[in-house]
C-alpha positions in Angstrom: 26.6 22.2 13.1 26.4 24.6 10.3 27.4 28.0 9.4 30.8 29.8 9.5 30.7 30.5 13.2 30.2 26.8 13.9 33.1 25.9 11.6 35.2 28.4 13.5 34.3 26.7 16.7 35.2 23.3 15.3 38.5 24.6 14.0 39.3 25.8 17.6 38.3 22.4 19.0 40.6 20.7 16.5 43.5 22.4 18.1 44.8 19.8 20.4 47.8 19.1 22.7 50.0 17.9 19.9 50.8 18.8 16.3 49.9 15.3 15.2 46.4 15.5 16.6 46.0 19.0 15.2 47.0 17.7 11.8 44.7 14.6 12.0 41.6 16.5 13.2 42.1 19.4 10.8 42.6 17.0 7.9 39.1 15.6 8.4 37.5 19.1 9.1 39.1 20.6 6.0 38.6 17.7 3.5 35.6 15.7 4.6 33.4 17.4 7.2 31.3 19.6 4.9 30.3 16.7 2.7 29.6 14.3 5.5 26.1 13.5 6.5 24.7 14.8 9.8 25.4 11.6 11.6 29.0 11.5 10.6 29.4 15.2 11.5 27.9 14.5 15.0 30.3 11.5 15.4 33.2 13.9 14.6 32.1 16.4 17.2 31.8 13.5 19.7 35.4 12.5 18.8 36.6 16.0 19.5 35.0 15.8 23.0 37.4 12.9 23.9 40.6 13.5 26.0 43.7 13.7 23.9 45.2 10.3 24.8 42.0 8.5 23.9 41.6 10.5 20.7 45.2 9.8 19.7 44.7 6.1 20.1 41.6 6.1 18.0 43.0 8.4 15.2 46.3 6.5 15.0 44.5 3.2 15.0 46.1 2.0 18.2 42.6 1.4 19.6 40.0 -0.5 17.7 36.6 0.9 17.5 33.4 -0.7 16.4 31.3 2.3 15.6 31.1 2.4 11.8 30.9 6.2 11.8 34.1 6.5 13.7 35.8 3.9 11.5 34.7 5.9 8.5 36.2 9.1 9.9 39.5 7.4 10.7 39.6 5.8 7.3 39.0 9.2 5.6 41.7 10.9 7.7 44.2 8.2 6.6 43.1 8.3 3.0 45.1 11.4 2.2 
């Protein structure tokens, strides 16, 4: 995804069912998405397609994932 309209769409998709998920997804979008490579950006978009309970488990590290791109995203989110 690229361009301001795509970023607006991603911002909208970052709005989730809880404030905690909103905060975590927006943290990545605002601080890391623009500098991520295309593969990591696609992995983030795929994460946003998950249902809230599954996304919450992944982003709060309650569920282990083996995909290195997802691990990198989660690590970046928790780095700030």
